[in-house]
KEMI-530078 format. One record per residue (C-alpha): residue number from 1; chain; x, y, z. Coordinates in Angstrom, 3 decimals. Layout:
k NUM; c A; xx X; yy Y; zz Z
...
This chain:
k 1; c A; xx 12.960; yy 52.814; zz 117.035
k 2; c A; xx 13.533; yy 56.139; zz 118.727
k 3; c A; xx 12.206; yy 57.262; zz 122.075
k 4; c A; xx 9.647; yy 60.068; zz 121.872
k 5; c A; xx 10.981; yy 63.371; zz 123.162
k 6; c A; xx 8.184; yy 63.504; zz 125.748
k 7; c A; xx 9.499; yy 60.423; zz 127.568
k 8; c A; xx 13.107; yy 61.510; zz 127.860
k 9; c A; xx 14.403; yy 62.118; zz 131.359
k 10; c A; xx 16.284; yy 65.296; zz 132.171
k 11; c A; xx 18.449; yy 65.415; zz 135.254
k 12; c A; xx 18.354; yy 68.952; zz 136.650
k 13; c A; xx 21.159; yy 69.633; zz 139.118
k 14; c A; xx 20.485; yy 73.049; zz 140.623
k 15; c A; xx 20.557; yy 74.363; zz 144.194
k 16; c A; xx 18.598; yy 77.598; zz 143.692
k 17; c A; xx 14.821; yy 77.007; zz 144.100
k 18; c A; xx 13.964; yy 80.035; zz 141.952
k 19; c A; xx 16.090; yy 78.729; zz 139.077
k 20; c A; xx 14.552; yy 75.263; zz 139.458
k 21; c A; xx 11.114; yy 76.800; zz 139.163
k 22; c A; xx 12.110; yy 78.814; zz 136.062
k 23; c A; xx 13.618; yy 75.736; zz 134.370
k 24; c A; xx 10.598; yy 73.593; zz 135.172
k 25; c A; xx 8.182; yy 76.222; zz 133.879
k 26; c A; xx 10.239; yy 76.725; zz 130.708
k 27; c A; xx 10.326; yy 72.986; zz 130.024
k 28; c A; xx 6.583; yy 72.654; zz 130.541
k 29; c A; xx 5.769; yy 75.677; zz 128.384
k 30; c A; xx 8.041; yy 74.398; zz 125.603
k 31; c A; xx 6.503; yy 70.897; zz 125.844
k 32; c A; xx 10.021; yy 69.510; zz 125.941
k 33; c A; xx 9.744; yy 66.744; zz 128.508
k 34; c A; xx 7.429; yy 64.984; zz 130.925
k 35; c A; xx 9.970; yy 63.705; zz 133.427
k 36; c A; xx 12.509; yy 65.886; zz 135.201
k 37; c A; xx 14.522; yy 64.624; zz 138.148
k 38; c A; xx 15.753; yy 67.482; zz 140.317
k 39; c A; xx 18.787; yy 67.130; zz 142.587
k 40; c A; xx 19.958; yy 69.910; zz 144.906
k 41; c A; xx 23.735; yy 69.563; zz 144.832
k 42; c A; xx 26.685; yy 67.891; zz 143.174
k 43; c A; xx 27.155; yy 65.218; zz 145.832
k 44; c A; xx 23.562; yy 64.038; zz 145.470
k 45; c A; xx 23.937; yy 64.140; zz 141.681
k 46; c A; xx 27.013; yy 61.914; zz 141.713
k 47; c A; xx 25.238; yy 59.413; zz 143.968
k 48; c A; xx 22.243; yy 59.384; zz 141.613
k 49; c A; xx 24.261; yy 59.056; zz 138.416
k 50; c A; xx 26.636; yy 56.390; zz 139.731
k 51; c A; xx 24.052; yy 54.519; zz 141.857
k 52; c A; xx 25.732; yy 55.109; zz 145.193
k 53; c A; xx 24.596; yy 56.198; zz 148.653
k 54; c A; xx 20.839; yy 56.739; zz 148.794
k 55; c A; xx 20.559; yy 55.668; zz 145.154
k 56; c A; xx 22.575; yy 52.419; zz 145.430
k 57; c A; xx 19.498; yy 50.294; zz 144.738
k 58; c A; xx 18.389; yy 52.265; zz 141.660
k 59; c A; xx 18.383; yy 50.723; zz 138.198
k 60; c A; xx 21.741; yy 51.140; zz 136.513
k 61; c A; xx 20.322; yy 51.161; zz 132.984
k 62; c A; xx 18.172; yy 54.219; zz 133.750
k 63; c A; xx 20.724; yy 56.897; zz 132.874
k 64; c A; xx 19.436; yy 60.419; zz 132.230
k 65; c A; xx 19.250; yy 61.420; zz 128.587
k 66; c A; xx 20.342; yy 65.022; zz 129.217
k 67; c A; xx 21.886; yy 66.683; zz 132.249
k 68; c A; xx 21.296; yy 70.337; zz 133.077
k 69; c A; xx 24.048; yy 71.327; zz 135.492
k 70; c A; xx 24.577; yy 74.438; zz 137.595
k 71; c A; xx 28.279; yy 75.225; zz 138.008
k 72; c A; xx 28.066; yy 76.912; zz 141.414
k 73; c A; xx 26.682; yy 74.477; zz 143.966
k 74; c A; xx 27.407; yy 73.486; zz 147.564
k 75; c A; xx 29.283; yy 70.331; zz 148.622
k 76; c A; xx 30.478; yy 69.296; zz 145.134
k 77; c A; xx 30.732; yy 71.905; zz 142.364
k 78; c A; xx 29.173; yy 71.489; zz 138.958
k 79; c A; xx 32.643; yy 71.483; zz 137.427
k 80; c A; xx 33.658; yy 68.527; zz 139.593
k 81; c A; xx 30.452; yy 66.680; zz 138.653
k 82; c A; xx 31.258; yy 67.320; zz 134.994
k 83; c A; xx 34.824; yy 66.031; zz 135.421
k 84; c A; xx 33.560; yy 62.772; zz 136.928
k 85; c A; xx 30.825; yy 62.357; zz 134.315
k 86; c A; xx 33.191; yy 62.781; zz 131.397
k 87; c A; xx 35.864; yy 60.523; zz 132.941
k 88; c A; xx 33.575; yy 57.464; zz 133.054
k 89; c A; xx 32.887; yy 55.364; zz 129.966
k 90; c A; xx 29.214; yy 54.789; zz 130.804
k 91; c A; xx 28.431; yy 58.496; zz 131.354
k 92; c A; xx 30.827; yy 60.402; zz 129.118
k 93; c A; xx 28.391; yy 60.607; zz 126.189
k 94; c A; xx 25.427; yy 61.997; zz 128.152
k 95; c A; xx 24.765; yy 65.499; zz 126.780
k 96; c A; xx 25.334; yy 68.241; zz 129.357
k 97; c A; xx 24.008; yy 71.797; zz 129.360
k 98; c A; xx 25.686; yy 74.014; zz 131.961
k 99; c A; xx 24.018; yy 76.893; zz 133.798
k 100; c A; xx 26.229; yy 79.830; zz 134.640
k 101; c A; xx 25.689; yy 83.332; zz 135.950
k 102; c A; xx 27.920; yy 84.986; zz 133.348
k 103; c A; xx 29.222; yy 84.229; zz 129.884
k 104; c A; xx 32.584; yy 85.433; zz 131.213
k 105; c A; xx 32.713; yy 82.582; zz 133.728
k 106; c A; xx 36.351; yy 81.400; zz 133.830
k 107; c A; xx 35.136; yy 77.799; zz 134.161
k 108; c A; xx 33.449; yy 77.772; zz 130.729
k 109; c A; xx 36.692; yy 77.074; zz 128.881
k 110; c A; xx 37.296; yy 74.053; zz 131.109
k 111; c A; xx 33.675; yy 72.946; zz 130.663
k 112; c A; xx 34.035; yy 72.944; zz 126.882
k 113; c A; xx 37.365; yy 71.139; zz 127.148
k 114; c A; xx 35.591; yy 68.457; zz 129.176
k 115; c A; xx 32.838; yy 68.159; zz 126.576
k 116; c A; xx 29.725; yy 70.144; zz 127.459
k 117; c A; xx 27.211; yy 70.529; zz 124.675
k 118; c A; xx 26.051; yy 74.023; zz 125.525
k 119; c A; xx 25.739; yy 76.564; zz 128.297
k 120; c A; xx 22.963; yy 78.881; zz 129.350
k 121; c A; xx 23.586; yy 82.166; zz 131.112
k 122; c A; xx 20.876; yy 82.557; zz 133.727
k 123; c A; xx 19.150; yy 85.756; zz 132.598
k 124; c A; xx 16.879; yy 87.772; zz 134.788
k 125; c A; xx 14.307; yy 87.883; zz 131.997
k 126; c A; xx 12.144; yy 84.747; zz 131.948
k 127; c A; xx 11.304; yy 84.980; zz 128.230
k 128; c A; xx 15.024; yy 84.922; zz 127.333
k 129; c A; xx 15.622; yy 82.049; zz 129.741
k 130; c A; xx 12.751; yy 80.017; zz 128.271
k 131; c A; xx 14.033; yy 80.574; zz 124.743
k 132; c A; xx 17.591; yy 79.609; zz 125.731
k 133; c A; xx 16.388; yy 76.370; zz 127.304
k 134; c A; xx 14.280; yy 75.493; zz 124.283
k 135; c A; xx 17.140; yy 76.222; zz 121.877
k 136; c A; xx 19.644; yy 74.251; zz 123.946
k 137; c A; xx 17.573; yy 71.163; zz 124.606
k 138; c A; xx 15.527; yy 70.487; zz 121.513
k 139; c A; xx 18.407; yy 69.265; zz 119.364
k 140; c A; xx 20.096; yy 67.445; zz 122.241
k 141; c A; xx 16.947; yy 65.523; zz 123.100
k 142; c A; xx 16.476; yy 64.396; zz 119.517
k 143; c A; xx 20.139; yy 63.381; zz 119.291
k 144; c A; xx 20.037; yy 61.590; zz 122.641
k 145; c A; xx 16.891; yy 59.645; zz 121.776
k 146; c A; xx 18.547; yy 58.174; zz 118.694
k 147; c A; xx 21.555; yy 56.801; zz 120.495
k 148; c A; xx 20.149; yy 55.586; zz 123.822
């Protein structure tokens, strides 16, 4: 039995409040998901994913189904989060969509080498952003629900 798309958890790792608001609005308008967990930086994300620090008592079997990851964050970069995710057996298969400011970002090649599923360039136009999120997540959520 597969999990309905509406119940799938997305982990949004983004430090910019405006981008968080745009992502949340786009997800709601696309009816993609009911539950989004937002974390503000890479250090907090690693604690959440690996059940450490503040999240040490969280349930280990509650892994996110999809991770949306900003590359440029304080404390621990998105690239470093991605490296740690893909190095661990229990997290390496979680689909990851990377947010970047430019499709010429020099880190994109490394992101694909590490195994991202897609990237979204943060456009200034909300309609383009909403469409990019919908296109990136719909297939990943269906795929993820089959294998979790």
